C-alpha positions as CSV (number, residue, x, y, z in Angstrom):
1,X,-16.4,-31.6,40.9
2,X,-19.7,-31.8,42.9
3,X,-22.3,-34.0,41.4
4,X,-25.1,-31.3,41.0
5,X,-22.6,-29.1,39.1
6,X,-21.6,-32.0,36.9
7,X,-25.2,-32.7,36.2
8,X,-26.0,-29.1,35.4
9,X,-23.0,-29.0,32.9
10,X,-24.2,-32.2,31.2
11,X,-27.8,-30.7,30.9
12,X,-26.3,-27.4,29.6
13,X,-24.2,-29.3,27.0
14,X,-27.2,-31.4,25.9
15,X,-29.3,-28.2,25.5
16,X,-26.5,-26.6,23.5
17,X,-26.3,-29.6,21.2
18,X,-30.1,-29.7,20.8
19,X,-30.1,-26.0,19.9
20,X,-27.3,-26.6,17.3
21,X,-29.1,-29.5,15.8
22,X,-32.3,-27.4,15.5
23,X,-30.3,-24.6,13.9
24,X,-28.7,-27.0,11.4
25,X,-32.0,-28.6,10.5
26,X,-33.7,-25.2,10.1
27,X,-30.9,-24.0,7.7
28,X,-30.9,-27.3,5.7
29,X,-34.7,-27.5,5.4
30,X,-35.5,-23.8,5.1
31,X,-38.1,-24.4,7.8
32,X,-40.0,-23.0,9.5
33,X,-40.9,-20.4,6.9
34,X,-43.4,-17.6,6.4
35,X,-44.2,-16.2,2.9
36,X,-45.8,-12.8,2.3
37,X,-46.6,-11.7,-1.3
38,X,-48.2,-8.6,-2.7
39,X,-48.8,-7.6,-6.4
40,X,-49.1,-4.1,-7.6
41,X,-50.1,-2.8,-11.1
42,X,-47.8,0.0,-12.3
43,X,-48.6,2.2,-15.4
44,X,-45.1,2.3,-16.9
45,X,-42.9,0.2,-19.2
46,X,-40.9,-2.5,-17.4
47,X,-37.6,-0.8,-18.3
48,X,-38.7,2.3,-16.3
49,X,-39.8,0.2,-13.3
50,X,-36.6,-1.7,-13.3
51,X,-34.6,1.5,-13.4
52,X,-36.4,2.9,-10.3
53,X,-36.2,-0.4,-8.4
54,X,-32.4,-0.9,-9.0
55,X,-31.5,2.8,-8.4
56,X,-30.7,2.1,-4.8
57,X,-29.2,5.6,-4.1
58,X,-32.7,7.1,-4.7
59,X,-34.6,4.8,-2.3
60,X,-34.5,7.4,0.4
61,X,-36.5,9.8,-1.9
62,X,-39.5,7.5,-2.5
63,X,-39.4,4.2,-0.6
64,X,-41.3,4.4,2.8
65,X,-40.0,1.0,4.0
66,X,-36.5,0.6,2.6
67,X,-35.5,4.2,3.6
68,X,-31.8,3.8,2.8
69,X,-30.1,1.5,0.2
70,X,-26.7,1.3,-1.4
71,X,-25.0,-1.3,-3.5
72,X,-25.2,-2.8,-7.0
73,X,-27.7,-5.2,-8.4
74,X,-25.1,-7.9,-9.3
75,X,-25.2,-11.5,-8.3
76,X,-23.0,-12.0,-5.2
77,X,-23.0,-8.2,-4.5
78,X,-23.8,-6.7,-1.2
79,X,-26.6,-4.3,-0.4
80,X,-26.6,-2.1,2.7
81,X,-30.3,-1.4,3.6
82,X,-32.2,0.3,6.3
83,X,-35.7,-1.3,6.7
84,X,-38.5,0.2,8.7
85,X,-41.6,-2.0,8.9
86,X,-44.8,-0.2,10.0
87,X,-44.9,0.2,13.8
88,X,-41.3,-1.2,14.1
89,X,-37.9,0.2,14.8
90,X,-35.6,0.7,11.8
91,X,-33.3,-2.3,11.1
92,X,-30.0,-2.3,9.3
93,X,-29.6,-5.2,6.8
94,X,-26.5,-6.4,5.0
95,X,-28.1,-8.4,2.2
96,X,-26.5,-10.5,-0.5
97,X,-27.8,-10.3,-4.1
98,X,-28.9,-13.8,-5.1
99,X,-30.6,-13.4,-8.5
100,X,-30.5,-10.7,-11.2
101,X,-32.5,-11.1,-14.4
102,X,-32.2,-7.7,-16.1
103,X,-35.5,-5.9,-16.4
104,X,-37.4,-8.8,-14.8
105,X,-36.3,-10.1,-11.4
106,X,-34.2,-9.2,-8.5
107,X,-33.7,-11.3,-5.2
108,X,-31.6,-10.7,-2.2
109,X,-31.2,-12.3,1.2
110,X,-30.3,-11.1,4.7
111,X,-29.3,-13.4,7.4
112,X,-29.3,-12.8,11.1
113,X,-26.1,-14.2,12.6
114,X,-26.1,-17.7,11.0
115,X,-28.1,-19.5,8.4
116,X,-31.3,-20.9,10.0
117,X,-31.7,-18.3,12.7
118,X,-33.6,-15.7,10.7
119,X,-33.2,-15.5,6.9
120,X,-35.1,-13.0,4.8
121,X,-35.3,-13.3,1.1
122,X,-36.9,-10.4,-0.8
123,X,-37.8,-10.7,-4.4
124,X,-39.5,-8.6,-6.9
125,X,-40.6,-9.7,-10.4
126,X,-41.8,-7.4,-13.1
127,X,-44.4,-8.9,-15.4
128,X,-45.7,-7.0,-18.4
129,X,-49.5,-7.1,-18.8
130,X,-49.9,-4.7,-21.7
131,X,-47.8,-2.1,-23.4
132,X,-46.8,0.5,-20.8
133,X,-48.2,-1.4,-17.9
134,X,-46.7,-4.0,-15.6
135,X,-47.5,-6.0,-12.5
136,X,-44.8,-5.9,-9.8
137,X,-44.9,-9.0,-7.6
138,X,-43.0,-8.7,-4.3
139,X,-42.3,-11.7,-2.2
140,X,-40.8,-11.8,1.3
141,X,-39.8,-15.1,2.7
142,X,-38.9,-15.4,6.3
143,X,-37.1,-18.6,7.2
144,X,-35.4,-20.1,10.2
145,X,-36.0,-20.6,13.9
146,X,-37.3,-17.1,14.3
147,X,-39.7,-17.2,11.3
148,X,-42.7,-18.0,13.4
149,X,-42.2,-14.6,15.1
150,X,-42.4,-12.7,11.9
151,X,-45.0,-9.9,12.0
152,X,-46.8,-11.0,8.8
153,X,-49.3,-8.2,8.9
154,X,-46.6,-5.5,9.1
155,X,-44.6,-7.3,6.3
156,X,-47.7,-7.4,4.0
157,X,-48.4,-3.7,4.8
158,X,-44.8,-2.8,4.1
159,X,-44.9,-4.6,0.7
160,X,-48.1,-2.8,-0.2
161,X,-46.6,0.6,0.8
162,X,-43.6,-0.1,-1.4
163,X,-45.9,-1.0,-4.3
164,X,-47.9,2.2,-4.0
165,X,-44.8,4.3,-3.6
166,X,-43.2,2.7,-6.6
167,X,-46.2,3.4,-8.8
168,X,-46.2,7.1,-7.6
169,X,-42.4,7.4,-8.2
170,X,-42.6,6.0,-11.7
171,X,-45.6,8.2,-12.5
172,X,-43.7,11.3,-11.3
173,X,-40.6,10.5,-13.2
174,X,-42.5,9.7,-16.5
């Protein structure tokens, strides 16, 4: 084998090992990461808000960001989602449900290819503030090697749109 070709293969192998090490470190450390959070007041009892948020079959009727959803809110379950961030193309997600605390908290995660490339965790928490009124806290955490490229402005706008639409949906159903 000619020396230039051998050198090119060694450099290529070294780069591949470096990329794998960076991927493994990113997956193990959950870094780099970007966190976006939005809170919305909703005039409804937390049971009604929980019902709307976990009725995935109806997302296409009210949610301007998660325009299609199916699955069950059970730990380890799978959710098929179509996500459309403002000014972005729709994206299909296959998320795994990580946390379910009935009437209070739901968290799921979507991974792009492998852990550490681009992991998205979405969580909402319902916190009562007075009878018939709650605050819904939405948190989106983008982790992995592609996290620095997350469009944080679009993500925050998307969370705000979901909060507004949720308040309207609950008001219309109550």
